[in-house]
Backbone as numpy.savetxt, mean C-alpha at the origin, in Angstrom:
# Nx Ny Nz CAx CAy CAz Cx Cy Cz
7.12 14.47 5.42 6.07 13.76 4.72 6.69 12.61 3.94
6.19 11.41 4.16 6.68 10.22 3.48 5.82 9.94 2.25
6.48 9.45 1.20 5.75 9.06 0.00 6.30 7.74 -0.52
5.45 6.99 -1.22 5.87 5.75 -1.85 5.11 5.60 -3.16
5.80 5.08 -4.15 5.23 4.75 -5.45 5.97 3.51 -5.91
5.41 2.34 -5.65 6.12 1.10 -5.91 5.19 0.06 -6.53
5.79 -0.92 -7.16 5.03 -2.04 -7.72 5.66 -3.34 -7.27
4.80 -4.34 -7.08 5.26 -5.68 -6.71 4.35 -6.67 -7.40
4.90 -7.38 -8.37 4.07 -8.30 -9.13 2.98 -7.54 -9.86
1.74 -7.91 -9.64 0.61 -7.26 -10.30 0.07 -6.06 -9.53
0.67 -5.74 -8.41 0.13 -4.70 -7.53 0.98 -3.43 -7.56
0.32 -2.29 -7.61 1.00 -0.99 -7.57 0.44 -0.22 -6.38
1.35 0.33 -5.58 0.96 1.07 -4.38 1.52 2.48 -4.46
0.65 3.46 -4.25 1.04 4.86 -4.16 0.45 5.41 -2.87
1.25 6.10 -2.07 0.73 6.66 -0.82 1.57 7.83 -0.37
0.92 8.73 0.38 1.58 9.88 1.02 1.11 9.95 2.45
2.03 10.28 3.33 1.69 10.49 4.72 1.45 11.98 4.91
0.23 12.35 5.20 -0.15 13.75 5.35 -0.39 14.05 6.82
0.67 14.01 7.61 0.55 14.28 9.04 0.00 13.07 9.76
-1.28 13.12 10.12 -1.89 12.00 10.85 -2.75 11.12 9.94
-2.57 11.22 8.63 -3.38 10.45 7.69 -2.52 9.94 6.54
-2.65 8.65 6.25 -1.98 8.06 5.09 -3.03 7.96 3.99
-2.78 8.62 2.89 -3.73 8.67 1.78 -3.05 8.11 0.54
-3.77 7.26 -0.21 -3.17 6.71 -1.41 -4.10 5.78 -2.15
-3.48 4.91 -2.96 -4.25 3.94 -3.74 -3.42 2.69 -3.99
-4.13 1.60 -4.20 -3.49 0.35 -4.60 -4.24 -0.13 -5.83
-3.48 -0.60 -6.81 -4.08 -1.05 -8.07 -3.63 -2.47 -8.38
-4.51 -3.18 -9.09 -4.17 -4.50 -9.62 -4.03 -4.34 -11.12
-2.91 -4.81 -11.65 -2.60 -4.69 -13.08 -2.59 -6.06 -13.74
-2.83 -6.08 -15.05 -2.71 -7.35 -15.76 -1.24 -7.59 -16.10
-0.97 -8.69 -16.78 0.42 -9.06 -17.08 1.13 -8.02 -17.94
0.38 -7.27 -18.73 0.97 -6.24 -19.58 1.14 -4.90 -18.90
0.67 -4.80 -17.64 0.81 -3.56 -16.90 -0.40 -2.65 -16.96
-1.45 -3.08 -17.66 -2.67 -2.28 -17.74 -3.45 -2.41 -16.44
-3.89 -1.28 -15.92 -4.62 -1.28 -14.65 -6.00 -1.92 -14.81
-6.28 -2.92 -13.98 -7.57 -3.60 -14.00 -8.54 -2.97 -13.01
-8.05 -2.64 -11.82 -8.89 -1.97 -10.83 -8.00 -1.20 -9.86
-8.62 -0.23 -9.20 -7.87 0.64 -8.30 -8.74 0.94 -7.09
-8.14 0.88 -5.91 -8.85 1.21 -4.68 -8.10 2.33 -3.97
-8.80 3.42 -3.70 -8.21 4.52 -2.95 -8.48 4.31 -1.47
-7.59 4.87 -0.63 -7.75 4.69 0.81 -7.25 5.91 1.58
-7.77 6.03 2.78 -7.31 7.00 3.77 -7.31 6.27 5.11
-6.16 6.10 5.69 -6.04 5.41 6.97 -5.12 6.22 7.88
-5.27 6.02 9.18 -4.46 6.77 10.14 -3.14 6.09 10.46
-3.08 4.77 10.34 -1.88 4.03 10.76 -1.39 3.09 9.66
-0.10 2.85 9.66 0.53 1.95 8.69 -0.11 0.56 8.76
-0.29 0.02 9.96 -0.87 -1.32 10.08 -2.31 -1.37 9.56
-3.04 -0.26 9.66 -4.39 -0.22 9.09 -4.34 -0.28 7.57
-3.36 0.37 6.96 -3.19 0.28 5.51 -2.93 -1.17 5.12
-2.04 -1.82 5.85 -1.70 -3.21 5.53 -2.90 -4.13 5.77
-3.53 -4.04 6.94 -4.60 -4.97 7.30 -5.93 -4.70 6.60
-6.26 -3.43 6.37 -7.56 -3.08 5.81 -7.55 -2.87 4.30
-6.36 -2.67 3.73 -6.29 -2.36 2.30 -5.43 -3.39 1.55
-4.15 -3.44 1.86 -3.22 -4.28 1.08 -3.58 -5.76 1.20
-3.75 -6.26 2.41 -4.02 -7.69 2.62 -5.28 -8.15 1.88
-6.42 -7.44 2.03 -7.61 -7.88 1.28 -7.47 -7.77 -0.24
-6.86 -6.69 -0.72 -6.74 -6.50 -2.16 -5.85 -7.58 -2.79
-4.84 -8.03 -2.05 -3.96 -9.07 -2.58 -4.52 -10.48 -2.36
-5.76 -10.56 -1.92 -6.38 -11.86 -1.73 -5.83 -12.59 -0.52
-5.35 -11.86 0.47 -4.83 -12.47 1.68 -3.40 -12.97 1.54
-2.66 -12.43 0.59 -1.27 -12.86 0.39 -0.39 -12.17 1.43
0.00 -12.93 2.45 0.82 -12.38 3.54 2.19 -11.93 3.07
2.76 -12.64 2.12 4.10 -12.32 1.65 4.14 -10.96 0.95
3.17 -10.71 0.09 3.12 -9.43 -0.61 2.77 -8.31 0.37
1.81 -8.57 1.27 1.43 -7.56 2.26 2.63 -7.20 3.14
3.37 -8.19 3.59 4.55 -7.94 4.43 5.63 -7.20 3.65
5.86 -7.59 2.40 6.89 -6.94 1.59 6.51 -5.48 1.31
5.24 -5.19 1.02 4.82 -3.81 0.79 4.90 -3.00 2.08
4.61 -3.61 3.23 4.76 -2.93 4.52 6.22 -2.54 4.74
7.13 -3.48 4.46 8.56 -3.19 4.60 9.00 -2.06 3.69
8.47 -2.02 2.46 8.80 -0.94 1.54 8.29 0.40 2.07
7.11 0.39 2.69 6.56 1.62 3.26 7.41 2.10 4.43
7.89 1.18 5.24 8.77 1.55 6.36 10.06 2.15 5.84
10.65 1.55 4.81 11.87 2.09 4.20 11.64 3.48 3.64
10.41 3.75 3.18 10.08 5.07 2.61 9.78 6.09 3.69
9.79 5.67 4.96 9.60 6.62 6.04 8.26 6.57 6.75
7.39 5.66 6.36 6.12 5.51 7.07 6.40 4.79 8.40
5.74 5.24 9.45 5.96 4.66 10.77 4.65 4.24 11.40
4.73 3.22 12.24 3.59 2.78 13.05 3.82 3.32 14.46
2.98 4.23 14.96 3.18 4.75 16.30 3.03 3.65 17.35
3.73 3.80 18.43 3.70 2.78 19.50 2.61 3.10 20.48
């Protein structure tokens, strides 16, 4: 089971891979670190987390979405072929 709890800029991502389901949340924080909003998610694939959750929440920021995807891969999340 893979897990991640990371922050990048104003965004905080927490997720666990529960077999065939990735469950977690992404939050937007203010400059002081106070949580402004939080979105929970359940997706089957890593790319779905990136495309359906991270990318829209970050306002379409490809750099942050790509960097968080790389962090998830380092934490053991995989995209099946």
